[in-house]
C-alpha positions as CSV (number, residue, x, y, z in Angstrom):
1,X,-8.1,13.3,6.4
2,X,-7.7,9.9,5.0
3,X,-5.0,8.3,2.8
4,X,-6.2,5.6,0.1
5,X,-4.4,4.0,-2.6
6,X,-5.0,5.8,-5.9
7,X,-6.0,2.6,-7.5
8,X,-5.8,-0.5,-5.3
9,X,-5.2,-2.5,-8.5
10,X,-2.3,-0.6,-9.5
11,X,-1.0,-1.1,-6.3
12,X,-1.3,-4.6,-6.6
13,X,0.6,-4.5,-9.9
14,X,3.3,-2.4,-8.4
15,X,3.5,-5.2,-5.5
16,X,3.9,-8.1,-8.2
17,X,6.0,-6.1,-10.3
18,X,8.5,-5.9,-7.5
19,X,8.5,-9.2,-6.7
20,X,6.1,-9.4,-3.7
21,X,3.1,-11.5,-2.3
22,X,1.0,-9.6,-0.3
23,X,2.6,-11.6,2.9
24,X,6.1,-10.8,1.5
25,X,5.4,-7.0,0.9
26,X,3.8,-6.7,4.7
27,X,6.9,-8.1,5.8
28,X,9.4,-6.2,4.0
29,X,7.6,-3.3,5.1
30,X,7.2,-4.2,8.6
31,X,3.4,-4.3,8.8
32,X,0.7,-6.8,9.3
33,X,-0.6,-9.2,6.3
34,X,-4.0,-7.6,6.9
35,X,-3.0,-4.3,6.5
36,X,-1.7,-4.9,3.4
37,X,-4.7,-7.0,1.9
38,X,-7.1,-4.3,3.1
39,X,-5.1,-1.4,1.0
40,X,-5.4,-3.9,-1.9
41,X,-9.3,-4.1,-1.3
42,X,-11.2,-1.5,-3.1
43,X,-13.6,-1.4,-0.5
44,X,-11.0,-1.2,2.3
45,X,-10.4,1.2,4.9
46,X,-7.5,3.9,4.2
47,X,-4.2,3.9,6.0
48,X,-2.0,6.2,8.3
49,X,0.8,8.3,7.1
50,X,3.5,5.5,8.7
51,X,2.0,3.2,6.8
52,X,1.8,4.6,3.3
53,X,5.6,5.6,3.8
54,X,6.8,2.0,5.0
55,X,4.8,0.7,1.4
56,X,6.1,3.3,-0.5
57,X,9.8,2.6,0.8
58,X,9.4,-1.4,0.3
59,X,8.2,-0.7,-3.2
60,X,10.7,1.9,-3.9
61,X,7.8,4.3,-5.0
62,X,6.6,7.9,-4.4
63,X,3.9,8.7,-1.9
64,X,2.1,10.6,-5.0
65,X,2.5,7.8,-7.0
66,X,0.4,5.4,-5.0
67,X,-1.9,7.2,-2.5
68,X,-4.1,10.2,-2.3
69,X,-5.2,12.2,0.6
70,X,-9.2,12.6,1.0
71,X,-11.4,14.3,3.3
């Protein structure tokens, strides 16, 4: 199974509305800059459950609001 953002553009909007840059969100979530940038790319790869949860906590959002699980 793969975890992908429901809408990478919406994820970017949540990020900006929360006052983060890509780098700032990565630091707040304890992730690398490239991991966050990859999730904002509509053609990027997905992430693991731990990464998704870190981003959700940093943005104050629920998993189901930001991510979808696919085959």
